[in-house]
C-alpha positions in Angstrom: 50.5 -0.3 -85.7 50.6 -0.5 -89.4 48.8 -3.8 -89.3 45.8 -2.3 -87.6 45.5 0.4 -90.2 45.8 -2.0 -93.1 43.7 -4.9 -91.9 40.0 -5.6 -91.5 38.9 -7.1 -88.3 40.7 -8.5 -85.3 40.5 -12.3 -85.0 38.4 -12.0 -81.9 35.7 -10.3 -84.0 35.2 -13.4 -86.1 33.3 -14.7 -87.9 33.4 -12.1 -90.6 30.5 -11.1 -92.8 30.4 -12.9 -96.1 30.3 -9.6 -98.0 32.0 -6.3 -97.3 30.4 -3.0 -98.4 33.0 -0.7 -99.9 31.9 2.9 -100.3 33.4 4.7 -103.3 35.9 7.4 -102.3 36.2 9.5 -105.5 34.1 12.4 -103.9 35.9 12.3 -100.5 39.2 12.6 -98.9 39.9 9.7 -96.4 42.9 8.1 -95.0 45.3 7.6 -92.1 46.9 10.3 -90.0 48.5 10.6 -86.6 47.8 12.8 -83.6 50.5 13.9 -81.2 49.9 12.5 -77.8 51.7 11.9 -74.5 52.3 8.3 -75.5 53.7 9.0 -79.0 51.9 9.6 -82.2 48.3 8.2 -82.0 47.2 6.7 -85.3 43.8 7.9 -86.5 41.5 7.5 -89.6 39.8 10.5 -91.0 37.3 11.4 -93.8 35.7 14.5 -95.2 34.0 15.6 -98.4 36.3 16.8 -101.3 34.1 19.8 -101.8 35.0 22.6 -99.4 32.0 24.9 -99.2 32.9 25.9 -95.7 33.5 23.9 -92.5 31.6 20.6 -92.7 29.8 19.3 -89.6 31.9 16.7 -87.9 32.6 14.5 -85.0 35.0 12.2 -83.2 34.2 8.5 -83.3 35.5 6.3 -80.5 36.6 2.9 -81.7 35.4 -0.4 -80.3 37.6 -3.0 -78.6 38.8 -4.2 -82.0 40.3 -0.9 -83.2 39.5 1.2 -86.2 38.7 -1.7 -88.5 37.4 -1.7 -92.1 33.7 -1.4 -91.1 34.4 1.8 -89.1 36.4 3.2 -92.0 33.6 2.5 -94.4 31.1 4.2 -92.1 33.4 7.2 -92.2 33.5 7.2 -96.0 29.6 7.1 -96.0 29.6 10.0 -93.6 31.9 12.0 -95.9 29.7 11.3 -98.9 26.9 12.8 -96.9 29.0 16.0 -96.2 30.4 15.3 -92.8 33.9 15.3 -91.4 34.9 12.5 -89.0 38.0 11.3 -87.2 38.6 8.1 -85.2 41.7 8.0 -83.1 43.2 4.6 -82.2 42.9 5.4 -78.5 44.1 2.0 -77.4 47.3 2.2 -79.4 49.7 2.0 -76.4 48.3 -1.5 -75.8 49.4 -2.8 -79.2 47.6 -3.9 -82.3 44.2 -5.4 -81.6 44.6 -7.8 -84.5 47.2 -9.6 -82.4 44.6 -10.7 -79.9 42.6 -13.9 -80.5 39.9 -13.3 -77.9 38.3 -10.4 -76.0 39.7 -11.1 -72.5 
């Protein structure tokens, strides 16, 4: 599963945009974690503001077919810059790395 966490988009999501927006992360905490589940440890990506003035508003984001790719992670960083907490579990992790698939079917 490490390849999903470290890569951008699955090949089936091509073509890629010509530019990638990268939100600065100096004012936030963001990264990979895991969640205990019945199928093992489910990988997840999380973000939150560094300032801890109490519990931030937050939510769970459900990934799309291509996994928790760089665009989703950057949206999370933008949410954290705005003061929100978010987590995106890789709910399809038992099926393997979505980067290994070359088409949607």
